[in-house]
C-alpha positions as CSV (number, residue, x, y, z in Angstrom):
1,M,96.9,86.1,89.2
2,R,97.6,83.6,92.0
3,T,100.1,84.5,94.7
4,R,102.6,81.7,95.3
5,F,103.1,81.7,99.0
6,G,101.6,79.9,101.9
7,L,101.5,79.9,105.7
8,M,104.4,78.6,107.7
9,T,104.3,74.9,108.8
10,L,102.7,74.2,112.1
11,A,106.1,73.4,113.5
12,A,107.6,76.6,112.4
13,L,104.5,78.5,113.8
14,A,104.8,76.7,117.1
15,T,108.5,77.6,117.3
16,A,107.7,81.2,116.5
17,W,105.0,81.4,119.1
18,L,107.3,79.8,121.7
19,G,110.0,82.4,120.9
20,M,107.5,85.2,121.3
21,A,106.5,83.8,124.7
22,T,110.1,83.5,125.8
23,M,111.0,86.9,124.4
24,G,108.1,88.5,126.3
25,G,109.7,87.6,129.7
26,A,113.3,88.1,128.8
27,Q,113.0,91.6,127.3
28,S,110.9,93.3,130.0
29,A,112.2,96.8,130.3
30,P,113.7,97.7,133.7
31,A,112.0,100.4,135.6
32,T,115.1,102.6,135.2
33,A,115.5,102.0,131.4
34,D,116.6,105.1,129.5
35,P,113.5,106.3,127.5
36,R,115.7,107.7,124.8
37,V,116.8,105.9,121.7
38,P,120.6,105.7,121.4
39,G,122.4,108.6,119.6
40,T,121.4,112.2,119.1
41,T,120.7,112.3,115.3
42,A,117.7,111.2,113.3
43,Q,119.9,108.8,111.3
44,Q,121.2,107.2,114.5
45,A,117.6,106.6,115.6
46,I,116.9,104.8,112.4
47,S,120.1,102.8,112.8
48,A,119.0,101.8,116.3
49,A,115.6,100.7,114.9
50,A,117.3,98.7,112.1
51,T,119.5,96.9,114.6
52,A,116.4,96.0,116.7
53,L,114.6,94.7,113.7
54,G,117.4,92.4,112.7
55,G,120.3,94.5,111.4
56,A,120.7,97.0,108.7
57,D,122.6,94.8,106.3
58,K,119.9,92.0,106.6
59,I,117.2,94.6,106.1
60,R,118.9,96.1,103.1
61,A,119.4,92.5,101.6
62,L,115.6,91.7,101.9
63,R,114.0,90.9,98.6
64,N,110.4,90.6,99.7
65,I,108.1,90.1,102.6
66,S,104.7,88.5,102.5
67,L,102.0,89.0,105.2
68,V,99.0,86.8,105.8
69,G,96.1,87.5,108.1
70,Y,92.7,89.1,108.5
71,A,91.5,92.6,109.3
72,Q,88.5,94.8,110.2
73,Y,87.8,98.3,108.7
74,A,85.6,101.2,110.0
75,Y,82.8,101.5,107.5
76,Q,83.1,104.8,105.6
77,N,86.0,105.9,107.7
78,G,83.6,106.1,110.7
79,G,81.0,108.2,108.7
80,G,78.4,105.5,108.1
81,N,77.0,104.9,111.5
82,I,73.4,105.0,112.5
83,T,73.9,108.7,113.6
84,G,76.7,111.2,113.2
85,M,77.1,111.9,116.9
86,P,80.4,111.0,118.5
87,G,80.3,107.6,120.3
88,A,77.7,106.0,118.0
89,P,78.3,102.3,117.6
90,Q,80.8,101.7,114.8
91,K,79.8,99.7,111.7
92,L,82.6,97.4,110.7
93,I,83.8,95.5,107.6
94,A,85.6,92.2,107.7
95,A,88.5,91.6,105.5
96,N,89.5,87.9,105.4
97,D,92.0,86.2,103.2
98,Y,94.1,89.3,103.7
99,R,97.5,89.3,102.1
100,R,100.2,91.9,101.4
101,V,103.3,91.1,99.3
102,Y,106.0,93.7,99.6
103,D,108.4,93.3,96.6
104,L,111.2,95.4,98.0
105,Q,113.6,94.8,95.2
106,N,111.4,96.5,92.7
107,G,109.3,99.0,94.8
108,R,106.1,97.0,94.3
109,M,103.2,95.9,96.5
110,Y,100.4,93.4,96.1
111,H,97.3,93.6,98.3
112,Q,94.3,91.3,98.5
113,E,91.4,90.7,100.7
114,R,87.8,89.4,100.7
115,R,85.4,91.9,102.3
116,N,82.1,91.3,104.1
117,D,80.0,93.9,105.8
118,L,79.3,93.1,109.4
119,F,76.0,94.8,109.4
120,P,72.8,94.6,107.2
121,F,73.8,96.0,103.8
122,A,71.4,96.8,101.0
123,N,73.1,94.6,98.3
124,Y,74.1,91.0,98.2
125,G,77.5,92.2,97.0
126,G,78.2,93.5,100.7
127,H,78.0,90.0,101.9
128,D,79.8,87.8,99.5
129,F,83.5,88.1,100.5
130,A,84.3,89.3,97.0
131,L,88.0,89.1,96.1
132,Q,89.7,92.4,95.8
133,R,93.2,92.8,94.5
134,Q,95.2,96.0,94.2
135,V,98.8,96.4,93.0
136,L,101.4,99.2,93.1
137,D,104.3,99.2,90.6
138,G,106.4,102.4,91.3
139,T,104.3,105.2,90.1
140,I,101.6,103.0,88.5
141,A,98.6,101.7,90.5
142,Y,96.4,99.0,89.0
143,N,93.7,96.5,90.1
144,I,93.0,92.9,89.1
145,N,89.3,92.1,88.4
146,Q,87.4,88.9,88.8
147,Q,88.4,87.9,85.3
148,N,92.1,88.3,86.2
149,Q,92.3,91.3,84.0
150,A,94.8,94.1,85.1
151,I,93.0,97.5,85.0
152,R,94.7,100.8,85.7
153,G,93.2,102.5,88.6
154,G,93.7,103.7,92.1
155,D,96.0,106.3,93.6
156,A,99.8,105.4,93.5
157,R,100.8,107.8,96.3
158,D,98.1,106.5,98.5
159,R,99.2,102.9,98.0
160,R,102.8,103.8,98.4
161,M,102.2,105.3,101.8
162,W,100.2,102.2,102.9
163,M,103.2,100.1,101.7
164,H,105.4,101.9,104.2
165,T,103.1,101.3,107.1
166,H,105.1,98.1,107.6
167,P,107.9,99.0,110.0
168,V,110.6,96.9,108.2
169,V,109.6,98.4,104.8
170,A,109.7,101.9,106.4
171,V,113.1,101.4,108.0
172,R,114.5,99.9,104.9
173,A,113.3,102.9,102.9
174,A,114.9,105.3,105.5
175,L,118.3,103.5,105.0
176,D,118.2,104.2,101.3
177,P,120.7,106.9,100.5
178,A,118.1,108.6,98.2
179,A,115.8,109.2,101.4
180,T,116.3,111.9,103.9
181,V,115.7,111.7,107.6
182,G,115.7,114.5,110.1
183,N,113.8,116.4,112.8
184,R,114.6,114.1,115.6
185,R,112.5,114.9,118.7
186,Q,110.8,113.5,121.8
187,E,107.1,113.1,122.2
188,N,105.2,111.1,125.0
189,G,108.4,109.1,125.8
190,L,109.0,108.2,122.2
191,T,111.7,109.3,119.8
192,L,110.3,110.7,116.5
193,V,112.0,111.2,113.2
194,D,110.7,112.4,109.8
195,V,111.5,110.4,106.8
196,T,111.2,111.8,103.2
197,L,111.1,108.8,100.8
198,K,113.1,109.0,97.6
199,E,109.7,109.6,95.8
200,G,109.4,112.9,97.9
201,D,106.6,111.7,100.2
202,T,107.1,112.2,104.0
203,L,106.1,110.1,107.0
204,T,106.9,110.3,110.7
205,M,108.2,107.3,112.6
206,A,108.1,106.9,116.3
207,I,110.7,104.6,118.0
208,R,110.3,103.2,121.5
209,A,113.2,102.6,123.8
210,P,114.8,100.5,125.1
211,R,114.0,97.8,122.5
212,N,114.1,100.4,119.8
213,Y,111.3,99.0,117.7
214,P,109.1,101.4,115.7
215,A,106.0,102.1,117.8
216,W,104.0,103.8,114.9
217,I,104.2,105.4,111.5
218,R,102.1,108.5,110.6
219,W,101.3,110.1,107.3
220,S,98.7,112.3,105.7
221,G,96.4,112.2,102.7
222,P,93.4,114.0,101.2
223,N,89.8,113.1,102.1
224,V,86.8,114.6,100.4
225,N,84.6,114.5,103.6
226,L,87.3,115.5,106.1
227,G,89.6,117.7,104.0
228,E,92.9,116.0,105.1
229,V,93.4,112.9,107.3
230,A,96.5,111.8,109.3
231,Y,96.8,108.0,109.5
232,T,98.8,106.6,112.3
233,T,99.6,102.8,112.2
234,H,100.6,101.4,115.6
235,F,102.6,98.1,115.9
236,Y,102.1,95.4,118.5
237,G,103.8,92.1,119.3
238,Y,107.1,92.0,117.5
239,V,108.4,88.4,117.0
240,P,111.2,87.1,114.8
241,W,110.6,85.7,111.3
242,D,113.8,84.4,109.7
243,G,115.8,86.7,111.9
244,I,113.6,89.8,111.1
245,Y,111.4,91.2,113.8
246,M,107.9,92.1,112.7
247,P,104.6,92.8,114.5
248,L,101.6,90.5,114.9
249,G,99.2,93.4,115.2
250,Y,98.6,96.7,113.4
251,T,96.0,99.3,114.3
252,T,95.6,102.4,112.0
253,K,93.9,105.3,113.6
254,L,92.5,108.5,112.0
255,D,93.1,111.9,113.6
256,W,89.3,112.4,113.3
257,R,87.5,111.2,116.4
258,D,90.3,108.8,117.1
259,I,88.7,106.2,114.7
260,D,90.2,102.8,114.5
261,F,90.1,102.7,110.8
262,L,92.0,99.4,110.3
263,K,92.7,96.6,112.7
264,L,95.1,94.0,111.1
265,Y,95.8,90.6,112.8
266,V,98.8,88.7,111.3
267,D,98.7,84.9,111.0
268,G,102.2,84.6,109.6
269,Y,104.9,86.1,107.4
270,Q,107.1,84.7,104.7
271,V,110.5,86.3,104.1
272,N,112.3,86.1,100.7
273,A,109.7,83.7,99.3
274,Q,108.9,83.0,95.7
275,I,106.3,85.7,94.6
276,D,104.6,86.5,91.4
277,N,105.9,89.2,89.0
278,L,104.0,92.3,90.1
279,A,105.2,94.5,87.2
280,A,102.4,96.4,85.6
281,P,101.5,94.8,82.3
282,A,101.6,96.6,79.0
283,S,97.8,97.0,79.2
284,V,98.1,99.4,82.1
285,T,101.4,101.2,81.5
286,A,100.1,103.4,78.7
287,P,98.8,106.8,79.9
288,A,95.2,106.6,80.9
289,V,92.6,108.3,82.9
290,S,92.6,106.8,86.4
291,Q,89.6,104.6,87.3
292,A,88.1,103.9,90.7
293,G,90.4,101.7,92.7
294,G,90.6,102.6,96.3
295,A,93.6,102.2,98.6
296,A,95.3,99.2,100.0
297,G,94.3,100.5,103.4
298,G,90.6,99.9,102.7
299,R,87.6,101.5,101.2
300,A,88.8,104.9,100.0
301,G,87.1,108.1,101.2
302,G,87.3,109.4,97.8
303,P,84.6,110.7,95.4
304,G,82.3,107.7,95.0
305,G,78.8,107.9,96.4
306,P,75.7,109.1,94.7
307,G,76.5,110.9,91.5
308,G,80.1,109.9,91.0
309,P,82.7,112.5,89.9
310,G,81.9,115.7,88.0
311,G,81.4,115.6,84.2
312,N,78.5,114.8,81.8
313,I,75.9,116.0,84.3
314,Q,72.4,116.6,82.8
315,V,69.6,118.6,84.3
316,T,66.0,117.4,83.9
317,P,62.8,119.3,84.7
318,I,60.6,117.3,87.1
319,A,57.8,119.7,87.7
320,R,57.2,123.5,87.8
321,G,60.2,124.9,89.7
322,V,61.8,121.5,90.3
323,W,64.8,120.0,88.4
324,R,66.9,116.9,88.9
325,F,70.7,116.7,88.2
326,T,72.4,113.5,87.1
327,G,73.4,111.7,90.3
328,G,70.4,112.7,92.4
329,T,70.7,116.3,93.4
330,M,67.5,118.3,93.2
331,A,67.1,122.1,92.6
332,I,63.9,123.8,93.9
333,E,62.9,127.3,92.8
334,F,61.6,129.8,95.4
335,A,60.7,133.4,94.8
336,D,64.1,134.9,95.1
337,H,66.5,131.9,95.3
338,L,67.1,128.2,94.6
339,T,67.6,125.5,97.2
340,L,69.4,122.2,96.5
341,F,68.8,118.8,98.0
342,E,71.9,116.5,98.5
343,A,75.6,117.0,97.9
344,G,77.1,113.5,97.1
345,G,79.5,112.6,94.4
346,G,82.6,114.6,95.5
347,P,83.8,118.1,95.1
348,D,84.1,118.2,91.3
349,R,80.5,117.1,90.8
350,V,79.0,119.4,93.4
351,R,81.1,122.4,91.9
352,T,79.5,121.5,88.5
353,V,76.0,121.2,89.8
354,V,76.1,124.5,91.7
355,A,77.4,126.3,88.7
356,M,74.6,124.8,86.5
357,A,72.0,125.6,89.1
358,R,73.1,129.2,89.2
359,N,72.2,129.4,85.5
360,L,68.8,127.7,85.8
361,V,66.8,130.9,86.6
362,P,68.4,134.2,85.8
363,G,68.7,136.4,88.8
364,K,68.1,133.7,91.4
365,P,71.1,132.6,93.4
366,V,71.6,129.2,94.9
367,T,71.6,129.9,98.7
368,Q,70.7,126.6,100.5
369,L,71.4,122.9,100.5
370,I,69.2,120.3,102.2
371,Q,71.4,117.3,103.3
372,S,69.3,114.1,103.8
373,H,71.7,112.5,106.3
374,H,75.4,112.4,107.3
375,H,76.6,109.2,105.7
376,F,79.9,109.9,103.9
377,D,78.7,108.6,100.5
378,H,76.0,111.4,100.7
379,T,78.3,114.1,102.0
380,A,81.3,113.7,99.7
381,G,80.5,117.1,98.2
382,L,79.4,118.9,101.4
383,R,82.8,120.8,101.9
384,Q,82.4,122.1,98.4
385,A,78.9,123.2,99.0
386,V,80.0,125.2,102.0
387,A,82.9,126.6,100.0
388,E,80.3,127.8,97.5
389,G,78.6,129.7,100.4
390,L,75.5,127.5,100.7
391,T,73.6,127.4,104.1
392,I,73.1,123.7,105.1
393,I,69.7,122.4,106.3
394,S,69.5,119.0,108.0
395,R,68.5,117.2,111.1
396,R,69.8,119.0,114.2
397,D,72.3,116.3,115.3
398,N,73.8,116.2,111.8
399,G,75.0,119.8,112.4
400,V,77.4,118.3,115.0
401,I,79.3,116.1,112.5
402,F,79.0,118.7,109.7
403,A,80.6,121.3,111.8
404,E,83.5,119.0,112.6
405,M,83.9,118.2,108.9
406,M,83.8,121.9,107.8
407,A,86.3,122.9,110.6
408,R,89.0,120.5,109.5
409,R,91.9,122.0,107.6
410,A,93.7,120.6,104.6
411,P,97.1,122.5,104.3
412,N,98.9,119.8,102.4
413,F,96.1,118.8,100.1
414,P,94.0,122.0,99.8
415,D,90.4,121.8,98.5
416,D,88.1,124.7,97.7
417,L,87.1,125.1,101.3
418,E,90.7,125.2,102.4
419,R,91.5,127.8,99.7
420,N,88.4,129.8,100.5
421,R,87.5,129.5,104.1
422,R,83.9,130.3,104.9
423,P,81.8,130.1,108.1
424,F,79.5,127.0,108.4
425,T,75.9,128.2,108.5
426,F,73.3,125.7,109.5
427,I,69.5,125.5,109.9
428,P,68.5,122.6,112.1
429,V,65.5,120.4,111.6
430,D,63.8,118.7,114.6
431,D,60.6,117.1,113.5
432,H,59.4,119.4,110.8
433,L,60.6,122.6,109.0
434,Q,58.6,124.3,106.3
435,L,60.2,126.5,103.6
436,K,57.6,128.7,102.1
437,D,57.2,131.9,100.1
438,S,55.0,133.2,97.3
439,A,56.4,130.8,94.7
440,M,57.0,127.5,96.5
441,T,56.1,125.4,99.6
442,M,58.3,122.6,100.7
443,D,58.2,120.6,103.9
444,I,61.2,118.9,105.5
445,Y,60.4,116.0,107.7
446,H,62.5,113.8,110.1
447,V,62.6,110.2,108.7
448,I,61.1,107.6,111.1
449,A,61.0,103.8,111.1
450,N,64.4,103.4,109.4
451,N,67.2,101.3,111.0
452,H,69.7,102.5,108.4
453,M,69.8,106.1,109.7
454,A,68.3,107.8,112.8
455,D,68.9,111.4,111.8
456,A,67.7,111.8,108.3
457,V,65.2,114.1,106.6
458,F,63.2,114.0,103.4
459,A,61.4,116.8,101.5
460,H,57.8,117.0,100.3
461,I,56.4,119.4,97.8
462,P,52.6,119.4,98.3
463,E,51.8,121.2,95.0
464,H,53.3,118.4,92.9
465,K,52.8,115.5,95.5
466,I,56.5,114.8,95.2
467,M,58.7,113.2,97.8
468,I,62.5,113.7,97.6
469,E,64.5,111.2,99.6
470,G,67.9,109.6,100.1
471,D,68.0,106.0,101.4
472,V,64.4,105.8,102.6
473,A,63.0,103.5,99.9
474,T,65.6,103.5,97.1
475,A,68.9,102.5,98.6
476,A,68.1,98.9,98.7
477,E,67.8,97.3,95.3
478,D,68.4,93.7,96.6
479,L,67.7,93.7,100.4
480,Q,65.2,96.0,101.9
481,W,66.2,95.7,105.5
482,W,64.1,98.7,106.7
483,G,60.9,97.4,105.2
484,N,58.0,99.7,104.6
485,S,59.8,102.7,105.9
486,W,58.9,104.8,102.9
487,L,55.1,104.0,103.3
488,E,55.2,104.5,107.1
489,N,56.8,108.0,106.6
490,I,54.0,108.9,104.2
491,A,51.3,107.6,106.4
492,H,52.9,109.2,109.5
493,R,53.0,112.6,108.0
494,E,49.6,112.2,106.2
495,I,51.0,113.5,102.9
496,A,50.0,112.7,99.3
497,V,52.8,111.3,97.2
498,E,52.4,110.4,93.6
499,K,56.1,110.7,92.6
500,N,59.2,109.7,94.4
501,V,62.5,111.5,93.5
502,P,65.4,109.6,95.0
503,V,69.1,110.2,95.3
504,H,70.3,106.7,94.2
505,M,67.8,105.8,91.5
506,D,65.6,107.2,88.8
507,V,62.3,109.0,89.4
508,M,59.6,106.5,90.3
509,T,55.8,106.5,90.7
510,T,54.3,105.3,94.0
511,E,53.3,102.0,92.3
512,Q,56.9,101.5,91.1
513,V,58.4,102.1,94.6
514,I,56.0,99.5,96.1
515,R,56.8,97.0,93.4
516,M,60.5,97.4,94.3
517,V,60.2,97.5,98.0
518,N,58.0,94.5,98.5
519,P,60.2,91.9,96.7
520,G,63.1,93.5,98.6
521,I,61.4,92.7,102.0
522,Q,60.8,89.1,100.8
523,R,64.4,88.7,99.8
524,V,65.5,89.8,103.3
525,K,63.3,87.1,104.8
526,E,64.7,84.5,102.5
527,F,68.3,85.7,103.1
528,C,67.9,85.4,106.9
529,A,66.0,82.0,106.6
530,Q,68.9,80.6,104.6
531,H,71.4,81.8,107.2
532,L,69.5,80.7,110.2
533,A,68.9,77.3,108.8
534,K,72.7,76.8,108.9
535,G,72.8,78.2,112.5
536,N,74.4,81.4,111.3
537,Y,72.9,84.3,113.2
538,F,73.7,86.9,110.6
539,P,73.6,90.7,111.6
540,G,70.1,91.9,111.1
541,C,68.6,88.4,111.3
542,P,65.9,87.5,112.2
543,P,64.6,90.6,110.3
544,Q,62.5,93.2,112.1
545,L,60.3,94.1,109.1
546,R,56.9,95.7,109.1
């Protein structure tokens, strides 16, 4: 599907920018300006915002708005940094060729972008600016693939809320007689009102006097890692476009660690342009099981990650007292209990895995979970594990971020941890922790020599010469940015390893791991050489490989 809209002409852009510069001086608020929006009711506050944005009648008459720009996302909602400690450098994702089309007449939205990771990623696909297209048609969410096929998928409510993070779209929705507005109040010099959309979803709008433009819009949604997240989209630099005032900058923050989740830079708008028909085609309107799709606000924090959602999980014996579940979770049998390794794939999967593990050995409960590291694709089932009563074992600093994750509440979108609050119990690992009884000995070691993660652990079972790991050797099928980290950890610990049991891939022999890693190291060197030859100093290049 091709979207038929373009950027404004250079002359029109110059006029708009000149108008913005003039407006900046002319509309400076006097020092004695009334900080309150006119009126006393929520509806009067919305009316004031509508007037400021161009007038209620003009806003109601809008057919569509098209936005063109570029953006940056926080990788994994801020949960994919080198360490889980607050203040760690944020990994970012670029989103170029960024477009949103708001079909206001029909309650539809089209979103597209081309994403590229701004850090060394393990697969070529993270660096190819792949086109991603997502659409909302009322209560139906669907995506358009590389073959221009419409495929049902994504969360309609999530996309609807992102659609209303545009101030004009939100005010227009609030003007709809089917919507309700109320709870007018003052907060930090802003006038706040709650808007319940005709679909029943609620958002909060903040309006800043004396210009009476919307300052931000806030809404909440579920998140498997954090329970529930509040998104607040702030608006900056209002300028007129065909008589409608719209911002040039958007910053969406999370209520977790004040993460800048999305920064959106606007190059231009089109108002009432010719747009494609965004109606869901017949191929996606029939009832169907939702497929993975993500949100128009970026990479979703949903199930995903190792293992995927629950269902069709198989358990395979690996050695005496050791089993592997589909998706990478391991179960290790001790004299009077079982310990699991890794809780990715989302709550449904982890709920299923724990239930199956409890039936592996009669009379032996599942009591512990070893978590390899904090990255959100690996911890998408951690809240479920705590809800199941498991004690978590991981690198000491991971306990900081895990405690934050478990402490978060989810009143509007309750998960099992919200419904069954339990204390978070944690056993820290510094350099080495041994779990040993009459039936099993297992060593847990801090991972070294790995620029993907500073606070990771792996497990080693001496009896079977088995190494259990996540992202040490087997996260990088294409590009092995951390080189021989796997072999360096084995040599550093002076352990014998004949079999590697990974989270992301199938069980491998030592020889198979080496045959995978070495070409991956060579591909990194070639990847960087190609970029450096063009004068492009790509993140991670020149590679620091051993």
